[in-house]
C-alpha positions in Angstrom: 0.0 0.0 0.0 1.2 3.5 -0.8 1.6 5.6 2.3 -0.1 9.0 2.2 -0.2 9.3 -1.6 -0.6 12.9 -2.9 -1.3 14.2 -6.4 0.0 17.6 -7.6 -2.0 19.1 -10.4 1.0 21.3 -11.4 2.9 18.1 -12.5 1.8 15.4 -14.9 -1.0 14.0 -12.6 -2.1 11.2 -14.9 0.5 8.6 -13.7 -0.2 9.4 -10.0 -3.9 9.3 -10.6 -3.6 5.9 -12.4 -1.5 4.6 -9.4 -4.1 5.8 -7.0 -6.9 4.1 -9.0 -5.0 0.8 -9.0 -4.2 1.1 -5.3 -7.6 2.2 -3.9 -10.3 1.1 -6.3 -11.1 -2.1 -4.4 -11.0 -0.4 -1.1 -13.3 2.4 -2.2 -15.6 -0.2 -3.8 -15.9 -2.1 -0.5 -16.5 1.2 1.3 -19.4 2.0 -1.0 -20.7 -1.5 -0.9 -21.0 -1.5 2.9 -22.9 1.7 2.8 -25.2 0.8 -0.2 -25.4 -3.0 0.0 -25.6 -3.2 -3.8 -22.7 -4.3 -5.9 -23.8 -2.5 -9.0 -24.5 0.8 -7.2 -21.2 0.5 -5.2 -19.3 0.0 -8.5 -21.1 3.0 -10.0 -20.4 5.3 -7.0 -16.8 4.1 -6.8 -16.3 5.1 -10.4 -18.0 8.4 -9.8 -15.8 9.1 -6.8 -12.7 8.6 -9.0 -14.2 10.8 -11.8 -14.9 13.6 -9.4 -11.4 13.3 -8.0 -9.9 13.6 -11.5 -12.2 16.6 -12.2 -10.9 18.2 -9.0 -7.3 17.6 -10.1 -8.0 18.8 -13.7 -9.2 22.1 -12.3 -5.7 22.7 -10.9 -6.2 21.5 -7.4 -3.6 19.4 -5.4 -4.6 16.6 -3.2 -2.5 16.0 -0.1 -4.0 12.7 0.9 -5.6 10.9 -2.0 -6.9 8.0 0.1 -8.7 10.3 2.5 -10.0 12.5 -0.4 -11.4 9.4 -2.2 -13.1 8.1 1.0 -14.7 11.5 1.7 -15.8 11.8 -1.9 -17.3 8.3 -2.0 -19.0 8.7 1.3 -20.6 12.0 0.2 -21.8 10.4 -3.0 -23.3 7.5 -1.2 -25.1 9.6 1.4 -26.3 12.1 -1.3 -27.7 9.1 -3.2 -29.5 7.8 -0.1 -30.8 11.3 0.7 -32.2 11.8 -2.8 -33.8 8.3 -2.7 -35.3 9.2 0.7 -36.7 12.5 -0.6 -38.1 10.7 -3.7 -39.8 8.2 -1.3 -41.3 11.1 0.7 -42.6 12.8 -2.4 -44.2 9.5 -3.5 -45.9 9.2 -0.1 -47.1 12.7 -0.3 -48.7 12.0 -3.7 -50.5 9.1 -2.1 -52.0 11.5 0.6 -49.4 11.4 3.3 -48.9 14.8 4.8 -46.0 15.2 7.2 -46.6 17.6 10.1 -45.8 21.3 9.5 -43.2 23.2 11.5 -46.0 24.8 13.5 -47.5 21.4 14.4 -44.0 20.1 15.4 -43.4 23.2 17.6 -46.8 22.7 19.3 -46.0 19.0 20.0 -42.6 20.0 21.4 -44.1 22.6 23.7 -46.7 20.1 25.0 -44.0 17.4 25.5 -41.9 20.0 27.3 -44.8 20.9 29.6 -45.3 17.2 30.4 -41.7 16.7 31.3 -41.7 19.8 33.6 -44.9 18.6 35.3 -43.4 15.1 35.9 -40.1 16.6 37.1 -41.9 18.7 39.6 -43.0 15.5 41.3 -39.4 14.6 42.2 -37.9 15.8 45.4 -34.9 18.1 45.6 -31.9 17.5 45.3 -32.8 14.6 42.9 -34.8 16.9 40.5 -31.8 19.1 40.0 -29.5 16.2 39.4 -31.8 14.5 36.9 -32.5 17.7 35.1 -28.9 18.6 34.8 -28.0 15.1 33.6 -30.8 14.4 31.1 -32.1 17.8 30.1 -28.9 19.8 30.1 -26.8 16.8 29.1 -24.1 17.3 31.7 -22.0 14.4 33.0 -22.0 13.5 36.7 -18.5 14.9 37.0 -19.6 18.2 35.5 -22.7 18.3 37.7 -20.5 17.6 40.8 -18.2 20.5 39.9 -21.2 22.9 39.5 -22.9 21.8 42.7 -19.7 21.4 44.8 -20.5 17.7 45.4 -18.6 14.5 44.7 -19.4 12.6 41.4 -20.5 9.7 43.5 -23.1 11.8 45.4 -24.4 13.2 42.1 -24.7 9.7 40.6 -26.7 8.5 43.7 -29.0 11.5 43.3 -29.5 10.7 39.6 -30.3 7.1 40.4 -32.7 8.0 43.2 -34.3 10.7 41.0 -34.9 8.2 38.2 -36.4 5.7 40.7 -38.8 8.5 41.8 -39.6 9.3 38.2 -40.6 5.7 37.5 -43.2 5.8 40.2 -44.7 8.9 38.6 -44.9 7.6 35.1 -48.0 5.6 33.9 -46.0 2.4 33.1 -43.6 3.0 36.0 
């Protein structure tokens, strides 16, 4: 394997590009295959990744790490293909009468859900409510919470565990 191959557009890039194709075509094909799970599509996207790479070089751009550039290009092509296919599926569903919720409807649902969370959290005793809120709503780690509250991480973890236990008793399926 060629270590950290680069291609300079200012020099004759064709031999380097040919060497990169020989070196990486199977690797890029496998990468595409494990994203797409289709041999034909993986082959097509692998070829397109190399074509886009050549176009980039032909425009006078250098590539410092050809392998990384090819992986990034192939990944983008695969994910763009999947996104377009997903958008086409959504359009087909809409033609059949499916209507996804509007932004206003989503916002209303989020506000209702937030109000429900606040109502349930109010049922937890302090200091457990604060620990649970900081952990699961604010996304802080027990160590971060401990630093903020001036407690040990172990104390915070115990409070979180006890708060979750109280939460379970307040929830319908608790």
